N, C-alpha and C positions, 0 to 999 in steps of 0.2 A: 696481813700487812702487804701493801702493794710494793712490788720490787722495782727499784730504780735500775733499769736495764743498762743505762750508760755506765754507771759505777760497777754494776754486776759484771758486765762484759769486759770492762777495762781491767778490773781486779783479776778476773780469770786469765786474761792475756798476759798480764804482768807476772802473775803467780806461776804460770806454766811456760813462760818465755815464748809466747806465740804472737805473731803479728796479725793484724786484721786480715791481710791477704791470705795467710795460712788458714785462719778460721773460716774465711769465706770459701776456700777451696774444699775444705773438709766437710763443711755443712752443705755445700752445694748452692750457695747464694752469691749474689753479685757483691764484689768487694766494696763498691760504693755504698751499698746498703749497710753492710757490717760497720764500715768506718763511720757512717752517719749516725748509726745507733750508738756506737762507742763514744762519739763526741757529744751525744745528747741532742743532735740536730733532728733526729727522727724517732718517733715512738713506734715500736714494732707492733704489728697486728697480732691477734691471738695465735694464728697459725705459725707466725714467725717465732713467737715466744715459745710455743710448744716445741718447735724444731730446735731452737737454741737450748732449751732446757734438757731435752733428750741428749743432744750432742755433748753438752758440758758434763752432765751426769755420767755418761759412758766414758768420756775422756778422763775424768777424775778417777774412775775405777781402775783404769788401765795405765795411768801415768802418774808419776810423782812430781810435786812442785819443784821448780828450779830455784836456785839461790844465786847470788853473785859469784859463788865459787864454782859453778858448774860450767864456766866458760871453757871452750875447746882451745883457747889460745894459750900463750905462755903463762907460766905460774905467776909472773910478776903482774899480770893483768887481773888476777883473781883475788888479790889481797885488798882489803878495804881500809880506808882511813875514816875515823869518826869525824862527822861534820863539825863538831866543836873544835877539833884540831885544825881542820881546814879553815874555819872561820878565823881562828887565831893567826894562821899563816897568811891569810889574805887581808887581814886588817879589818874584817867586817864583824858586825854583831851577829851572833849565832842566829837570832830570829830573822835577820835580814837575809842571811844565806839560805835559811830554811824556806823563806818566802820565794827567793829566786829559784831554788831547785823545784819547788812545787809548780812554779810558773813554767819552767822548762819542761816539766813532765806533761803539763797540759799541751804545750806546743807539739810534743812527740805523739800525742794520742792519735792524731789523724794520719799517722805515717806507718811505715812498716818497721820502724825502729822501736825497740823495747827499752823502756826507761831503766829496767833492772840491770841492763848492761853497764849503766853509768852509776846508779845509786839505788839503794833500797832502804825504805823507811823502817826504823826500829825504835827502841826506847832505851833510856838509861835511867838509873836511879840517882836522884839528886841527894845532896847532903841531908835534906830534910825528910828523906824517904819517899818522896814523890816520884812517880814515873813520868818522865818527860820525853817528847819525841826527838829523834835525831835521825841522821842518815849515815849509812856506811857507804862511802864513796870509793869507787874503783879507780884504777889508773885512767881508764877512759873518761870517767867522770871528772877527774882532776884536769885532764886535758881540755875537756869541754869548758870547765869553769875558767881555766887559764886563758882560753881564747877570748874571753870577755874582758880581760884585764890588759893594761898597757903600762909602760914605764917601769920604774924600779919595783913597785909592788908585784907586778906580773913576773918580773925576772926572779925576784926572791922566792915567790911561791913556787915557780917552776923548779928552781934549784932544790927547794925543800922536799917537794913530792917526788922528784927524781931520785934524790938520795934515799928517801924512805923505801921506795919500791926496789931500788937497787939492793939495799941491805936485806930486805925481805927475800929477794930472789937468791942472794948468796946463802942465807940461812936455809932456804928450802933445798938448795943444791947440796949443802952439807948433810942435811937430814936424809935426802934421797940417796946420797952416796953410802951413808951408814946402812940404809935398808938394802941397797944393792950388795954391799959387802956381806951382809947377813945371809942374803939369799944364795950367795955363792958357797957358803959353808956346807960341808957334808952333813947329812942328818945325824943326830946324836943317837947312840944306842938306847934301846927302850928302857934299859935298867936305870938310866939317869932321869927319866921323865919326872920322877917325884922329887928330884933335888931342887934346891933353891936356884941354882944356875940355869937349869932347864926351864924352870918357870919364867925366869927373867927373859931368857932367849925366846920363849914362846910369846911373851908379851911384846917383845920388840918385833917379832915376825908378823904380828897382827897389824903393825903399823904400815906394812907394805900395801894393805888394801885401802888405806886412807888416801883421800884425794885432795885434801886442803891443808894449807899451812897451819891453820888454827887447830885442826884435829891432831896433826902430827905433834905440834907443840904440847898440847894437852896430854897426849899419849906418852910422850917422852918424859914430861914432868911427873906424871903418875908413876911411871915405871921407875924413875930415879928415886922417888920417895919410898917406894916399896923396897928397892935395893938397899936404901939406907936403913930401913927398919930391920931387914934381914941381917945386916951387919951387926946391928945392936944385939 
């Protein structure tokens, strides 16, 4: 099957959080060439295909895909909102918002900007059991969408997403403080390692290595359920 190099290159850039300029530098090609291939304006010659294939294969071996939660910015920037919720807040039909986001993504393809900084496509399970597409939209993505709005709708949407990210930031700060408090505690004697309390403390200590609000929430919830079972 013939490979669509426009989609192939764009998916690679989005998955690994790379811009066209970065790929061009690492591959040793002109940025204009990479951007034109990514936009579908230029079909690569076989030598170019071979060069891209080798680079992408080696890069995938040595690097992990990025997600919206790997941002180096503040924690409030890395939490996402389901596009169905954003559609409700903006007064749009979900399919219309999805169409707009896909169009914005196309606009960003020919630039050094990465669409996954703003949103990332995923799926949800509908009430009939069918998997449907949606987007997880970051704070940056909400700001992007808000700039397209005016009047009362724009103001209401701004207030709602600011409140959401503010609340998420407060929750993350509380969870982080719990982990910091735990890390300051002196190590427990080895004789207690098999006790229920030591097990729970070890579970909580593992949360210190987690980098996302979602993972911390899941970890805390699981640990809480285990603690409840131990009490019974």
